[in-house]
C-alpha positions in Angstrom: 0.0 0.0 0.0 2.8 2.4 0.8 4.5 1.7 -2.5 1.2 2.6 -4.3 0.9 5.9 -2.4 4.6 6.8 -3.3 4.0 5.8 -6.9 0.8 8.2 -7.2 2.8 10.9 -5.4 5.6 10.6 -7.9 3.2 10.7 -10.8 1.6 13.7 -9.5 5.0 15.5 -9.2 5.9 14.6 -12.7 2.6 15.9 -14.1 3.0 19.2 -12.2 6.5 19.8 -13.4 5.5 19.0 -17.0 2.6 21.6 -16.7 4.9 24.2 -15.4 7.6 23.6 -18.0 5.0 23.7 -20.7 3.6 27.2 -19.4 7.2 28.6 -19.2 8.2 27.4 -22.8 4.8 28.8 -24.2 5.4 32.1 -22.5 9.0 32.1 -24.1 7.7 31.4 -27.5 5.2 34.4 -27.1 8.0 36.9 -26.3 9.6 38.8 -29.2 13.1 37.7 -30.2 14.4 41.3 -30.2 13.5 41.8 -26.6 11.6 44.9 -27.4 8.3 45.8 -25.8 5.0 43.8 -26.8 2.5 46.4 -26.0 1.0 44.7 -23.1 3.7 43.0 -20.9 2.7 40.0 -18.7 4.9 41.4 -16.0 4.5 44.9 -15.0 8.1 45.0 -13.7 9.5 44.4 -17.2 7.5 47.2 -18.8 10.4 49.6 -18.6 13.6 47.9 -20.0 15.9 50.7 -19.5 17.9 51.0 -16.3 18.1 54.3 -14.5 21.2 55.8 -12.7 21.1 55.4 -8.9 22.6 58.1 -6.8 23.6 58.0 -3.1 22.1 60.2 -0.6 24.8 62.4 1.3 22.7 62.1 4.6 21.6 58.5 4.8 23.8 56.7 2.3 20.6 55.2 0.6 20.5 54.8 -3.2 17.7 56.5 -5.0 16.9 56.8 -8.9 18.5 60.1 -10.1 15.1 61.3 -11.2 13.7 61.3 -7.7 16.7 62.6 -6.0 16.9 66.1 -4.6 19.9 68.1 -5.8 21.3 71.0 -3.4 24.6 72.7 -3.8 26.2 69.9 -5.8 25.1 67.3 -3.4 22.4 64.7 -3.7 19.8 63.8 -1.2 16.9 61.2 -1.0 14.4 63.7 0.0 13.8 67.4 0.9 13.9 66.6 4.5 17.5 65.1 4.3 18.6 68.1 2.2 17.3 70.5 4.9 19.0 68.4 7.6 22.3 68.4 6.0 
């Protein structure tokens, strides 16, 4: 009886792995070969393929995107509060 239970469990694991690999391979086939945007990306984090420069806050040493940083007197800060404190 134990052997039959282990056999059923092994078959279920194999079927689950096959299903997962088939969904992964079908998703890769739908992706464009040039890596460009497809219009509707299944993963919202992959919508912007361009990396942004990160800068370090002079006050707390946390890195923030350059577009969100606060610049004062040739120094970079993560927020207006840290710029005022420094």
